[in-house]
Each structure stands twice: as C-alpha cells, then as structure tokens.
SEFIFI-420593 format. One record per atom (N, C-alpha, C): residue in one letter; x, y, z; atom name; residue number from 1. Coordinates in Angstrom, 3 decimals. Last residue first. Layout:
REM SEFIFI-420593
marmi;c1;c2;c3;rodren;baba
a;X;Y;Z;CA;NUM $
...
This chain:
REM SEFIFI-420593
marmi;c1;c2;c3;rodren;baba
e;-93.837;-82.769;-26.133;N;142 $
e;-93.936;-83.702;-25.109;CA;142 $
e;-94.584;-83.321;-23.798;C;142 $
t;-93.614;-80.973;-27.850;N;141 $
t;-94.747;-81.819;-28.110;CA;141 $
t;-94.704;-82.816;-26.810;C;141 $
p;-91.275;-79.435;-27.685;N;140 $
p;-92.448;-78.687;-27.132;CA;140 $
p;-93.629;-79.873;-27.181;C;140 $
n;-88.142;-80.487;-26.437;N;139 $
n;-89.142;-80.705;-27.433;CA;139 $
n;-90.576;-80.017;-27.001;C;139 $
t;-85.434;-78.240;-26.460;N;138 $
t;-86.413;-78.698;-25.581;CA;138 $
t;-87.393;-79.282;-26.842;C;138 $
p;-81.826;-78.579;-26.952;N;137 $
p;-83.238;-78.233;-27.549;CA;137 $
p;-84.284;-79.079;-26.634;C;137 $
e;-79.504;-77.882;-24.384;N;136 $
e;-80.141;-78.969;-25.335;CA;136 $
e;-81.371;-78.384;-25.620;C;136 $
e;-76.592;-76.099;-23.894;N;135 $
e;-77.915;-76.185;-23.916;CA;135 $
e;-78.494;-77.152;-24.876;C;135 $
v;-73.819;-76.975;-22.518;N;134 $
v;-74.190;-77.071;-23.887;CA;134 $
v;-75.945;-76.964;-23.317;C;134 $
p;-70.903;-75.673;-20.658;N;133 $
p;-72.259;-76.301;-20.626;CA;133 $
p;-72.841;-75.924;-22.126;C;133 $
t;-67.582;-76.795;-20.864;N;132 $
t;-68.626;-76.107;-21.282;CA;132 $
t;-69.942;-76.403;-21.251;C;132 $
e;-66.233;-79.189;-20.152;N;131 $
e;-66.400;-78.291;-18.895;CA;131 $
e;-67.495;-77.186;-19.486;C;131 $
d;-65.525;-80.300;-22.435;N;130 $
d;-66.298;-81.151;-21.289;CA;130 $
d;-66.949;-80.252;-20.284;C;130 $
t;-66.215;-77.634;-24.780;N;129 $
t;-65.247;-78.681;-24.046;CA;129 $
t;-66.332;-79.433;-23.058;C;129 $
p;-67.105;-76.171;-28.020;N;128 $
p;-67.441;-76.616;-26.458;CA;128 $
p;-66.422;-77.693;-25.900;C;128 $
e;-65.025;-74.083;-29.273;N;127 $
e;-65.447;-75.125;-29.465;CA;127 $
e;-65.905;-75.463;-28.033;C;127 $
d;-63.382;-71.675;-29.736;N;126 $
d;-65.028;-71.611;-29.554;CA;126 $
d;-65.590;-72.749;-29.283;C;126 $
t;-60.506;-71.851;-27.858;N;125 $
t;-61.077;-72.282;-29.100;CA;125 $
t;-62.628;-71.834;-28.822;C;125 $
a;-57.913;-71.621;-26.220;N;124 $
a;-58.552;-70.367;-26.624;CA;124 $
a;-59.410;-70.873;-27.856;C;124 $
p;-57.923;-73.781;-23.273;N;123 $
p;-57.993;-73.680;-24.697;CA;123 $
p;-58.549;-72.314;-25.169;C;123 $
e;-55.986;-72.695;-20.549;N;122 $
e;-56.938;-72.908;-21.075;CA;122 $
e;-57.136;-72.804;-22.466;C;122 $
e;-53.399;-74.100;-18.658;N;121 $
e;-53.658;-73.340;-19.770;CA;121 $
e;-54.843;-73.504;-20.314;C;121 $
v;-52.131;-74.584;-15.518;N;120 $
v;-52.956;-75.272;-16.690;CA;120 $
v;-53.403;-73.949;-17.621;C;120 $
p;-48.764;-74.690;-14.689;N;119 $
p;-49.985;-73.993;-14.585;CA;119 $
p;-50.700;-74.565;-15.802;C;119 $
p;-47.201;-77.790;-13.243;N;118 $
p;-47.283;-76.499;-14.224;CA;118 $
p;-48.420;-75.983;-14.120;C;118 $
e;-46.727;-78.381;-9.898;N;117 $
e;-47.534;-78.815;-11.007;CA;117 $
e;-47.391;-77.437;-11.953;C;117 $
e;-45.137;-77.497;-7.879;N;116 $
e;-44.517;-78.576;-8.478;CA;116 $
e;-45.431;-78.841;-9.809;C;116 $
s;-44.833;-74.108;-7.400;N;115 $
s;-45.533;-75.257;-7.017;CA;115 $
s;-44.985;-76.325;-8.145;C;115 $
p;-42.325;-71.904;-5.674;N;114 $
p;-43.123;-72.454;-7.005;CA;114 $
p;-43.657;-73.737;-6.746;C;114 $
p;-42.972;-70.206;-2.456;N;113 $
p;-42.196;-71.383;-3.401;CA;113 $
p;-42.934;-71.856;-4.505;C;113 $
d;-43.083;-66.850;-2.482;N;112 $
d;-43.982;-68.082;-2.507;CA;112 $
d;-43.132;-69.072;-3.034;C;112 $
t;-41.389;-64.710;-2.886;N;111 $
t;-41.654;-65.176;-1.575;CA;111 $
t;-42.372;-66.358;-1.407;C;111 $
p;-38.969;-65.102;-5.624;N;110 $
p;-40.496;-65.025;-5.162;CA;110 $
p;-40.542;-65.322;-3.661;C;110 $
e;-35.996;-63.332;-5.629;N;109 $
e;-36.384;-64.589;-5.364;CA;109 $
e;-37.651;-64.433;-5.077;C;109 $
e;-35.108;-60.850;-8.005;N;108 $
e;-35.788;-60.917;-6.817;CA;108 $
e;-36.381;-62.580;-6.500;C;108 $
e;-32.466;-59.836;-9.819;N;107 $
e;-33.715;-60.574;-9.739;CA;107 $
e;-34.033;-61.108;-8.364;C;107 $
t;-31.607;-56.430;-10.128;N;106 $
t;-31.280;-57.689;-9.673;CA;106 $
t;-32.655;-58.618;-9.626;C;106 $
p;-31.307;-53.984;-12.597;N;105 $
p;-31.985;-54.640;-11.554;CA;105 $
p;-31.608;-55.931;-11.127;C;105 $
p;-27.897;-52.761;-13.207;N;104 $
p;-28.941;-53.637;-13.653;CA;104 $
p;-29.750;-53.917;-12.526;C;104 $
e;-27.089;-49.522;-11.687;N;103 $
e;-26.688;-50.942;-11.855;CA;103 $
e;-28.073;-51.823;-12.412;C;103 $
e;-25.624;-46.673;-13.427;N;102 $
e;-26.801;-47.385;-12.799;CA;102 $
e;-26.550;-48.821;-13.194;C;102 $
p;-22.928;-44.890;-11.915;N;101 $
p;-23.432;-45.811;-13.029;CA;101 $
p;-24.468;-46.693;-12.362;C;101 $
v;-23.297;-41.670;-10.890;N;100 $
v;-23.062;-43.108;-10.430;CA;100 $
v;-23.505;-43.993;-11.605;C;100 $
t;-21.652;-38.718;-11.202;N;99 $
t;-22.793;-39.584;-12.048;CA;99 $
t;-22.294;-41.025;-11.438;C;99 $
p;-20.928;-36.590;-8.221;N;98 $
p;-20.613;-37.517;-9.686;CA;98 $
p;-21.642;-38.370;-9.816;C;98 $
t;-22.700;-33.432;-7.925;N;97 $
t;-22.691;-34.880;-7.590;CA;97 $
t;-22.076;-35.696;-8.701;C;97 $
t;-21.420;-30.471;-7.298;N;96 $
t;-21.661;-31.551;-8.336;CA;96 $
t;-21.582;-32.604;-7.930;C;96 $
l;-20.466;-28.859;-4.948;N;95 $
l;-21.851;-29.282;-5.070;CA;95 $
l;-22.363;-30.148;-6.284;C;95 $
a;-17.701;-29.077;-5.526;N;94 $
a;-17.971;-29.601;-4.300;CA;94 $
a;-19.562;-29.924;-4.220;C;94 $
d;-17.305;-27.409;-7.710;N;93 $
d;-16.924;-28.978;-7.791;CA;93 $
d;-17.448;-29.506;-6.684;C;93 $
l;-18.341;-24.982;-6.783;N;92 $
l;-19.115;-25.868;-7.845;CA;92 $
l;-18.904;-27.296;-7.891;C;92 $
i;-16.202;-24.454;-4.998;N;91 $
i;-17.594;-24.450;-4.677;CA;91 $
i;-18.369;-25.499;-5.675;C;91 $
k;-14.300;-24.187;-6.947;N;90 $
k;-14.019;-25.299;-5.749;CA;90 $
k;-15.542;-25.470;-5.081;C;90 $
q;-15.044;-22.061;-8.544;N;89 $
q;-15.115;-23.319;-9.104;CA;89 $
q;-14.820;-24.530;-7.861;C;89 $
m;-15.108;-19.988;-6.500;N;88 $
m;-16.402;-20.439;-7.043;CA;88 $
m;-16.476;-21.653;-7.786;C;88 $
n;-12.362;-19.910;-6.121;N;87 $
n;-13.147;-20.134;-5.193;CA;87 $
n;-14.433;-20.699;-5.564;C;87 $
a;-11.528;-18.929;-9.092;N;86 $
a;-11.202;-20.278;-8.400;CA;86 $
a;-11.919;-20.698;-7.171;C;86 $
l;-12.890;-16.681;-8.859;N;85 $
l;-13.064;-17.421;-9.733;CA;85 $
l;-12.622;-18.955;-9.215;C;85 $
q;-11.558;-15.104;-7.081;N;84 $
q;-12.735;-15.230;-6.686;CA;84 $
q;-13.506;-16.506;-7.602;C;84 $
k;-8.930;-15.079;-7.964;N;83 $
k;-9.037;-15.769;-6.834;CA;83 $
k;-10.492;-16.025;-6.599;C;83 $
k;-9.712;-13.606;-10.408;N;82 $
k;-9.001;-14.933;-10.649;CA;82 $
k;-9.316;-15.777;-9.401;C;82 $
v;-10.075;-11.036;-9.007;N;81 $
v;-11.147;-11.777;-9.797;CA;81 $
v;-10.706;-13.248;-10.029;C;81 $
e;-7.829;-10.277;-8.064;N;80 $
e;-8.662;-10.525;-7.324;CA;80 $
e;-9.851;-11.378;-7.830;C;80 $
t;-6.230;-10.115;-10.406;N;79 $
t;-5.853;-11.033;-9.505;CA;79 $
t;-6.975;-11.385;-8.526;C;79 $
l;-7.560;-7.914;-11.343;N;78 $
l;-7.495;-9.105;-12.221;CA;78 $
l;-7.191;-10.137;-11.278;C;78 $
q;-6.997;-5.839;-9.653;N;77 $
q;-8.422;-6.240;-9.754;CA;77 $
q;-8.352;-7.683;-10.502;C;77 $
e;-4.310;-5.916;-9.547;N;76 $
e;-4.696;-6.164;-8.457;CA;76 $
e;-6.282;-6.540;-8.587;C;76 $
e;-4.396;-4.713;-12.478;N;75 $
e;-3.627;-5.984;-12.105;CA;75 $
e;-4.093;-6.395;-10.862;C;75 $
t;-5.545;-2.355;-12.034;N;74 $
t;-5.823;-3.141;-13.101;CA;74 $
t;-5.420;-4.860;-12.592;C;74 $
s;-5.293;-1.346;-8.557;N;73 $
s;-4.880;-1.279;-10.068;CA;73 $
s;-5.568;-2.119;-10.831;C;73 $
p;-7.990;-0.121;-6.521;N;72 $
p;-7.116;-1.047;-6.802;CA;72 $
p;-6.355;-0.839;-8.330;C;72 $
n;-9.180;1.968;-4.485;N;71 $
n;-8.846;2.083;-5.884;CA;71 $
n;-7.566;1.191;-6.516;C;71 $
p;-9.341;1.228;-1.891;N;70 $
p;-10.602;1.584;-2.568;CA;70 $
p;-10.354;1.771;-3.882;C;70 $
n;-7.974;-1.777;-0.527;N;69 $
n;-7.695;-0.570;-1.174;CA;69 $
n;-8.835;-0.027;-2.144;C;69 $
e;-9.229;-2.734;2.885;N;68 $
e;-9.129;-2.899;1.424;CA;68 $
e;-8.723;-1.632;0.611;C;68 $
v;-7.614;-3.774;5.569;N;67 $
v;-8.311;-2.806;4.819;CA;67 $
v;-7.930;-2.737;3.384;C;67 $
e;-7.716;-5.893;8.314;N;66 $
e;-7.210;-5.711;7.048;CA;66 $
e;-8.084;-4.413;6.282;C;66 $
i;-6.119;-5.280;11.682;N;65 $
i;-7.546;-5.240;10.723;CA;65 $
i;-6.987;-4.822;9.300;C;65 $
l;-3.898;-7.052;13.340;N;64 $
l;-4.345;-6.084;12.601;CA;64 $
l;-5.407;-6.012;11.881;C;64 $
t;-3.366;-8.202;16.484;N;63 $
t;-4.014;-8.727;15.221;CA;63 $
t;-4.482;-7.305;14.521;C;63 $
t;-0.708;-8.508;18.924;N;62 $
t;-2.101;-7.669;18.346;CA;62 $
t;-2.392;-8.091;16.878;C;62 $
g;1.348;-9.201;19.973;N;61 $
g;0.165;-10.041;20.323;CA;61 $
g;-0.911;-9.351;19.830;C;61 $
e;3.344;-6.355;20.057;N;60 $
e;3.392;-7.851;20.032;CA;60 $
e;2.172;-8.467;20.869;C;60 $
i;2.477;-3.516;18.103;N;59 $
i;2.679;-4.028;19.563;CA;59 $
i;2.376;-5.381;19.537;C;59 $
q;4.491;-2.445;15.396;N;58 $
q;3.466;-3.218;15.975;CA;58 $
q;3.464;-3.864;17.514;C;58 $
v;5.933;0.752;15.137;N;57 $
v;6.160;-0.491;15.424;CA;57 $
v;5.031;-1.365;16.017;C;57 $
l;6.883;3.166;13.364;N;56 $
l;5.984;2.748;13.807;CA;56 $
l;6.116;1.120;14.047;C;56 $
k;9.907;5.374;14.576;N;55 $
k;9.119;4.450;13.517;CA;55 $
k;8.014;3.581;14.184;C;55 $
g;11.478;6.533;16.345;N;54 $
g;10.995;7.313;15.147;CA;54 $
g;10.086;6.696;14.155;C;54 $
n;12.125;4.676;18.036;N;53 $
n;13.124;5.177;17.071;CA;53 $
n;12.573;5.813;16.060;C;53 $
e;8.411;3.603;18.005;N;52 $
e;9.963;3.374;18.576;CA;52 $
e;11.129;3.685;17.433;C;52 $
v;5.366;4.117;18.924;N;51 $
v;6.579;4.685;18.173;CA;51 $
v;7.879;4.203;18.908;C;51 $
r;3.265;1.405;18.348;N;50 $
r;3.761;2.296;19.346;CA;50 $
r;4.834;3.032;18.534;C;50 $
y;-0.203;0.131;17.455;N;49 $
y;1.148;0.459;17.384;CA;49 $
y;1.822;1.245;18.154;C;49 $
k;-2.671;-0.246;17.705;N;48 $
k;-1.920;-1.430;17.808;CA;48 $
k;-0.328;-1.225;17.609;C;48 $
d;-4.282;2.309;17.139;N;47 $
d;-4.093;1.670;18.561;CA;47 $
d;-3.190;0.459;18.763;C;47 $
l;-3.761;2.207;14.390;N;46 $
l;-2.842;2.979;15.153;CA;46 $
l;-2.905;2.726;16.711;C;46 $
n;-5.315;0.944;12.137;N;45 $
n;-4.798;0.226;13.363;CA;45 $
n;-3.814;1.021;14.421;C;45 $
a;-5.531;2.539;10.108;N;44 $
a;-6.777;2.020;10.799;CA;44 $
a;-6.379;1.170;12.183;C;44 $
q;-3.022;3.360;9.601;N;43 $
q;-4.046;4.540;10.089;CA;43 $
q;-5.156;3.770;10.763;C;43 $
e;-2.076;0.901;8.425;N;42 $
e;-1.530;1.623;9.720;CA;42 $
e;-2.469;2.648;10.357;C;42 $
k;-3.813;1.019;6.130;N;41 $
k;-3.726;-0.137;7.107;CA;41 $
k;-3.241;0.397;8.400;C;41 $
k;-2.944;3.204;4.619;N;40 $
k;-4.418;3.050;5.216;CA;40 $
k;-4.316;1.945;6.456;C;40 $
d;0.338;4.245;5.664;N;39 $
d;-0.585;3.862;4.836;CA;39 $
d;-2.119;3.753;5.691;C;39 $
i;2.526;7.175;6.611;N;38 $
i;1.794;5.870;6.920;CA;38 $
i;0.713;5.318;5.874;C;38 $
m;4.926;9.159;7.726;N;37 $
m;4.138;8.860;6.607;CA;37 $
m;3.465;7.437;6.701;C;37 $
l;5.300;11.195;10.716;N;36 $
l;5.536;9.907;10.115;CA;36 $
l;4.524;9.831;8.640;C;36 $
f;6.522;13.026;13.327;N;35 $
f;5.905;12.874;12.034;CA;35 $
f;6.359;11.819;11.235;C;35 $
c;6.318;13.659;16.854;N;34 $
c;6.759;12.772;15.687;CA;34 $
c;6.046;13.223;14.558;C;34 $
q;5.472;15.618;18.636;N;33 $
q;6.895;15.231;18.776;CA;33 $
q;7.408;14.455;17.485;C;33 $
y;3.824;18.674;17.422;N;32 $
y;3.995;17.321;17.745;CA;32 $
y;5.393;16.893;17.823;C;32 $
s;2.503;22.034;17.601;N;31 $
s;3.593;21.099;17.433;CA;31 $
s;3.508;19.624;18.240;C;31 $
s;-0.611;23.185;16.094;N;30 $
s;0.254;23.264;17.201;CA;30 $
s;1.463;22.030;16.651;C;30 $
v;-2.037;22.898;13.725;N;29 $
v;-2.203;24.137;14.240;CA;29 $
v;-0.938;24.192;15.737;C;29 $
p;-0.786;21.113;10.897;N;28 $
p;-1.215;21.131;12.119;CA;28 $
p;-1.183;22.422;12.759;C;28 $
i;-2.535;20.350;7.779;N;27 $
i;-1.599;21.423;8.386;CA;27 $
i;-1.996;21.331;9.925;C;27 $
i;-2.813;17.494;5.825;N;26 $
i;-3.178;18.315;6.885;CA;26 $
i;-2.087;19.241;6.991;C;26 $
r;-3.794;15.385;3.616;N;25 $
r;-3.310;16.816;3.332;CA;25 $
r;-3.740;17.447;4.578;C;25 $
e;-4.462;13.087;4.591;N;24 $
e;-3.579;12.820;3.272;CA;24 $
e;-3.220;14.460;3.388;C;24 $
g;-3.927;12.550;8.319;N;23 $
g;-4.971;12.607;6.954;CA;23 $
g;-3.936;12.912;5.847;C;23 $
s;-3.949;12.909;12.050;N;22 $
s;-3.453;12.085;10.560;CA;22 $
s;-4.473;12.514;9.288;C;22 $
l;-2.642;13.460;15.087;N;21 $
l;-3.496;14.092;13.921;CA;21 $
l;-3.139;13.256;12.751;C;21 $
m;-2.740;12.506;18.409;N;20 $
m;-2.299;12.377;17.148;CA;20 $
m;-3.313;13.208;16.225;C;20 $
r;-1.711;11.321;21.616;N;19 $
r;-2.060;12.448;20.888;CA;19 $
r;-1.812;12.428;19.417;C;19 $
t;-0.222;9.217;22.223;N;18 $
t;-1.088;9.983;23.251;CA;18 $
t;-1.905;10.952;22.853;C;18 $
i;1.171;5.785;21.469;N;17 $
i;0.552;7.344;21.120;CA;17 $
i;-0.546;7.853;21.942;C;17 $
k;3.770;4.799;23.428;N;16 $
k;2.366;4.778;23.140;CA;16 $
k;1.826;5.980;22.726;C;16 $
g;6.497;4.772;24.276;N;15 $
g;6.231;4.973;22.916;CA;15 $
g;4.756;4.866;22.667;C;15 $
t;6.920;5.201;26.896;N;14 $
t;6.899;3.706;26.504;CA;14 $
t;6.427;3.634;24.724;C;14 $
a;6.294;7.506;27.430;N;13 $
a;7.647;7.045;27.579;CA;13 $
a;7.982;5.655;27.161;C;13 $
d;4.049;8.646;24.755;N;12 $
d;4.586;8.549;25.974;CA;12 $
d;6.033;8.201;26.302;C;12 $
t;3.934;10.904;21.953;N;11 $
t;3.820;9.630;22.599;CA;11 $
t;4.427;9.947;24.074;C;11 $
d;2.004;12.457;19.283;N;10 $
d;2.673;12.769;20.610;CA;10 $
d;2.978;11.267;21.337;C;10 $
c;2.265;13.108;15.776;N;9 $
c;1.706;12.405;17.035;CA;9 $
c;2.714;12.662;18.291;C;9 $
f;0.854;13.053;12.561;N;8 $
f;1.601;13.863;13.615;CA;8 $
f;1.086;13.433;14.772;C;8 $
l;0.911;11.542;9.436;N;7 $
l;0.667;11.261;10.930;CA;7 $
l;1.555;12.055;11.748;C;7 $
q;-0.166;11.506;6.251;N;6 $
q;0.577;12.129;7.294;CA;6 $
q;0.005;11.756;8.716;C;6 $
i;-0.444;8.892;3.774;N;5 $
i;-1.130;9.428;4.992;CA;5 $
i;-0.176;10.189;5.756;C;5 $
n;0.712;7.416;1.948;N;4 $
n;0.461;8.698;1.511;CA;4 $
n;-0.480;9.451;2.598;C;4 $
k;2.133;4.747;1.108;N;3 $
k;2.280;5.590;2.197;CA;3 $
k;2.309;7.072;2.043;C;3 $
e;0.636;2.354;-0.587;N;2 $
e;1.059;3.402;-0.614;CA;2 $
e;0.790;4.202;0.780;C;2 $
m;0.804;-1.169;0.174;N;1 $
m;-0.156;-0.004;-0.052;CA;1 $
m;0.988;1.219;-0.086;C;1 $
C-alpha cells in the first residue's frame, strides 16, 4: 500500500501514542513530537502500534484489521477476480454430484415357493369342451 497519509503524534515514555492528527493533506496548528508517513492499514490500526526510534512498530500479540484498497490497480483487480473464480469453481466442484453408473436390477426370489405342477392353460377355441355347458333343445310336443 502507498504511504500517503501524514501522521503527527505525541507519545509517552513507552512509545504509546497519546495525541495524534492524521490525514492525506493536513496542516497541524500545534507542534507534535513525531511526524510519519503511513498507509491506510497503519492508520486503521494505530491503537496497535507504538513509536520506537521514530518508526511505527506493531505491539506484540495484536492482530491488525485488514483494509481494502478503494482504488486497486488493474492488475490487483484481475488477481482478485481470478481468486474469486477459483473459489467459485471449488464450490461448484463440491456441489456437483458425480454420476453413479446405474446397476441392472437384480432378480428377486419370489416369496412363495413355486408349485410343482405346471400352470394349466385354457384352450382358446370356441368349440365346447367337457366343462362348457351346452344347451339341449327342448321338445315342445312332449
């Protein structure tokens, strides 16, 4: 990041910033002990720094807040888009279920054991059989 922010500050004996004024184009109305040029990340995290030998030093055990560049260069934008695309591809790959080959249906054994007698087939003719009832003509003279 570009160090284009002016920091005017006073510190105590341990280097902790006690009074400060910061900005891109500022003119202080009073005097300060230190003057430094800092970037946006350092400005956002000034409470996590102390001044040592005229330089900002991060206090041990602190975590800095990440600050995004409001005007990234074309290369930075391209890099960010590529990262986002790679992450999206990973998500898509995780969501896509692999195709499982379909197994042919297995033949299930019948629950009733097969009978030993073969099934009887009925004849498909119109001729009377022994089981078909036949009407006999009646004699009216009797």
